[in-house]
One Martini backbone bead per residue (centre of mass of N, CA, C, O) as a GRO file, in nm:
protein
  154
    1MET     BB    1  -2.595   0.764  -1.022
    2LEU     BB    2  -2.635   1.039  -0.884
    3ARG     BB    3  -2.668   0.930  -0.597
    4THR     BB    4  -2.391   0.798  -0.578
    5SER     BB    5  -2.223   1.053  -0.627
    6ALA     BB    6  -2.339   1.217  -0.395
    7ALA     BB    7  -2.258   1.020  -0.171
    8ARG     BB    8  -1.949   1.034  -0.221
    9LEU     BB    9  -1.939   1.343  -0.147
   10LEU     BB   10  -2.093   1.345   0.138
   11LEU     BB   11  -1.968   1.132   0.334
   12PRO     BB   12  -1.694   1.265   0.403
   13GLY     BB   13  -1.818   1.521   0.525
   14LEU     BB   14  -1.980   1.381   0.747
   15ALA     BB   15  -1.742   1.246   0.883
   16ALA     BB   16  -1.592   1.507   0.952
   17LEU     BB   17  -1.820   1.631   1.126
   18LEU     BB   18  -1.800   1.397   1.339
   19ILE     BB   19  -1.484   1.416   1.402
   20LEU     BB   20  -1.403   1.713   1.469
   21PRO     BB   21  -1.520   1.736   1.760
   22LEU     BB   22  -1.322   1.524   1.868
   23ALA     BB   23  -1.067   1.684   1.818
   24ALA     BB   24  -1.134   1.915   2.012
   25ALA     BB   25  -1.183   1.740   2.269
   26CYS     BB   26  -0.878   1.610   2.265
   27GLY     BB   27  -0.701   1.901   2.305
   28GLY     BB   28  -0.664   1.915   2.596
   29ASP     BB   29  -0.480   1.930   2.898
   30ASP     BB   30  -0.601   1.642   3.011
   31SER     BB   31  -0.445   1.486   2.822
   32ASP     BB   32  -0.224   1.227   2.789
   33ASP     BB   33  -0.210   1.320   2.490
   34ALA     BB   34  -0.091   1.604   2.341
   35HIS     BB   35  -0.178   1.478   2.032
   36ALA     BB   36  -0.483   1.401   2.008
   37GLY     BB   37  -0.594   1.632   1.838
   38ASP     BB   38  -0.404   1.597   1.597
   39THR     BB   39  -0.483   1.307   1.532
   40ALA     BB   40  -0.784   1.362   1.476
   41ALA     BB   41  -0.738   1.575   1.255
   42VAL     BB   42  -0.581   1.395   1.062
   43LEU     BB   43  -0.796   1.180   1.031
   44ALA     BB   44  -1.020   1.362   0.920
   45ALA     BB   45  -0.868   1.481   0.676
   46VAL     BB   46  -0.776   1.217   0.531
   47THR     BB   47  -1.058   1.103   0.502
   48PHE     BB   48  -1.168   1.323   0.327
   49LEU     BB   49  -0.957   1.309   0.096
   50ASP     BB   50  -1.005   1.007   0.022
   51GLY     BB   51  -1.332   1.076  -0.044
   52ALA     BB   52  -1.343   1.318  -0.264
   53GLY     BB   53  -1.253   1.226  -0.581
   54TYR     BB   54  -0.979   1.264  -0.753
   55HIS     BB   55  -0.987   1.020  -0.937
   56ALA     BB   56  -1.258   1.085  -1.081
   57ILE     BB   57  -1.170   1.358  -1.191
   58ASP     BB   58  -0.936   1.260  -1.357
   59ASP     BB   59  -1.097   1.063  -1.535
   60ALA     BB   60  -1.309   1.257  -1.649
   61ILE     BB   61  -1.106   1.448  -1.788
   62ASN     BB   62  -0.888   1.238  -1.924
   63LYS     BB   63  -1.104   1.022  -2.043
   64ASP     BB   64  -1.402   1.170  -2.085
   65ARG     BB   65  -1.385   1.490  -2.126
   66THR     BB   66  -1.504   1.585  -1.837
   67VAL     BB   67  -1.647   1.814  -1.605
   68PRO     BB   68  -1.734   1.807  -1.306
   69ALA     BB   69  -1.947   2.005  -1.129
   70THR     BB   70  -1.773   1.947  -0.841
   71ALA     BB   71  -1.463   1.987  -0.879
   72ARG     BB   72  -1.399   2.271  -0.771
   73ALA     BB   73  -1.523   2.235  -0.489
   74THR     BB   74  -1.342   1.998  -0.411
   75ALA     BB   75  -1.076   2.153  -0.424
   76LEU     BB   76  -1.153   2.376  -0.218
   77LYS     BB   77  -1.217   2.191   0.020
   78GLY     BB   78  -0.943   2.055   0.035
   79GLN     BB   79  -0.783   2.311   0.080
   80ALA     BB   80  -0.923   2.394   0.344
   81VAL     BB   81  -0.854   2.144   0.506
   82VAL     BB   82  -0.545   2.164   0.481
   83LYS     BB   83  -0.515   2.468   0.589
   84THR     BB   84  -0.682   2.405   0.882
   85THR     BB   85  -0.491   2.193   0.966
   86ALA     BB   86  -0.301   2.055   1.232
   87TRP     BB   87   0.000   1.972   1.148
   88PRO     BB   88   0.257   1.803   1.173
   89ALA     BB   89   0.578   1.865   1.102
   90GLU     BB   90   0.613   1.617   0.904
   91LEU     BB   91   0.348   1.722   0.716
   92LYS     BB   92   0.348   2.028   0.642
   93PRO     BB   93   0.495   2.048   0.364
   94LYS     BB   94   0.295   1.856   0.217
   95ALA     BB   95   0.041   2.019   0.279
   96ASP     BB   96   0.123   2.279   0.138
   97ALA     BB   97   0.154   2.151  -0.141
   98LEU     BB   98  -0.135   2.044  -0.167
   99ALA     BB   99  -0.282   2.312  -0.143
  100GLY     BB  100  -0.157   2.429  -0.401
  101ILE     BB  101  -0.260   2.210  -0.598
  102LEU     BB  102  -0.563   2.253  -0.538
  103GLY     BB  103  -0.558   2.547  -0.633
  104GLU     BB  104  -0.479   2.483  -0.925
  105LEU     BB  105  -0.729   2.319  -0.988
  106ALA     BB  106  -0.938   2.536  -0.933
  107ALA     BB  107  -0.826   2.735  -1.145
  108ALA     BB  108  -0.857   2.536  -1.395
  109LEU     BB  109  -1.191   2.521  -1.330
  110GLU     BB  110  -1.256   2.794  -1.405
  111GLY     BB  111  -1.547   2.843  -1.536
  112ASP     BB  112  -1.742   2.726  -1.805
  113SER     BB  113  -1.462   2.660  -2.001
  114PRO     BB  114  -1.229   2.471  -1.946
  115ASP     BB  115  -0.919   2.372  -2.003
  116LEU     BB  116  -0.851   2.042  -2.052
  117ALA     BB  117  -0.545   2.034  -2.036
  118LYS     BB  118  -0.509   2.189  -1.771
  119ALA     BB  119  -0.712   2.026  -1.602
  120GLY     BB  120  -0.579   1.750  -1.645
  121ALA     BB  121  -0.304   1.814  -1.520
  122ALA     BB  122  -0.419   1.907  -1.244
  123ALA     BB  123  -0.571   1.644  -1.174
  124LYS     BB  124  -0.329   1.454  -1.174
  125LYS     BB  125  -0.162   1.604  -0.965
  126ALA     BB  126  -0.373   1.588  -0.736
  127HIS     BB  127  -0.408   1.286  -0.725
  128ASP     BB  128  -0.110   1.215  -0.668
  129ALA     BB  129  -0.074   1.400  -0.416
  130GLN     BB  130  -0.292   1.273  -0.243
  131HIS     BB  131  -0.170   0.994  -0.225
  132GLU     BB  132   0.101   1.077  -0.104
  133PHE     BB  133  -0.017   1.216   0.145
  134SER     BB  134  -0.179   0.982   0.256
  135ASP     BB  135   0.058   0.797   0.308
  136ALA     BB  136   0.194   0.986   0.515
  137ALA     BB  137  -0.043   1.015   0.714
  138TRP     BB  138  -0.082   0.713   0.772
  139GLY     BB  139   0.202   0.667   0.872
  140TRP     BB  140   0.172   0.854   1.116
  141LEU     BB  141  -0.070   0.704   1.241
  142TYR     BB  142   0.061   0.431   1.273
  143GLU     BB  143   0.283   0.525   1.461
  144LYS     BB  144   0.096   0.639   1.688
  145ALA     BB  145  -0.054   0.342   1.713
  146GLY     BB  146   0.149   0.097   1.668
  147VAL     BB  147   0.129   0.029   1.358
  148LYS     BB  148   0.181  -0.191   1.097
  149GLY     BB  149   0.208  -0.079   0.794
  150PRO     BB  150   0.223  -0.032   0.486
  151ALA     BB  151   0.464   0.058   0.264
  152HIS     BB  152   0.228   0.093   0.032
  153ALA     BB  153  -0.101   0.192  -0.025
  154HIS     BB  154  -0.099   0.269  -0.358
   0.00000   0.00000   0.00000
């Protein structure tokens, strides 16, 4: 069980590490698509966020009444990814809101014995906001790719 949980947390990070250099490489002036770097950065960031485990954190706190040991670090990593990604104008306001919500989650999880009511509310809010943001980001990616995506992914 521990190995599976660790793998779920590590795989999105490894994927982002592999994709992020591609994002930088695609952003040069020689690119046919001036937004190729932005597209790759959005793809890397949303892939990381989708795999970060906000659903599991929400369930653990609100259903199992336990705070996963990695929950605060996951919130901080997500916040850092959101704040450092060059989002297109259409996604920037939602990204800023998500970064704030992930910061609230990290703050609620601070200390040795976080208040489960506050942590639970923050975890649900972060989980819901991440899904909403992911839908918007994938919608933007579908549009850039010329792919007809689902009306609502989650």
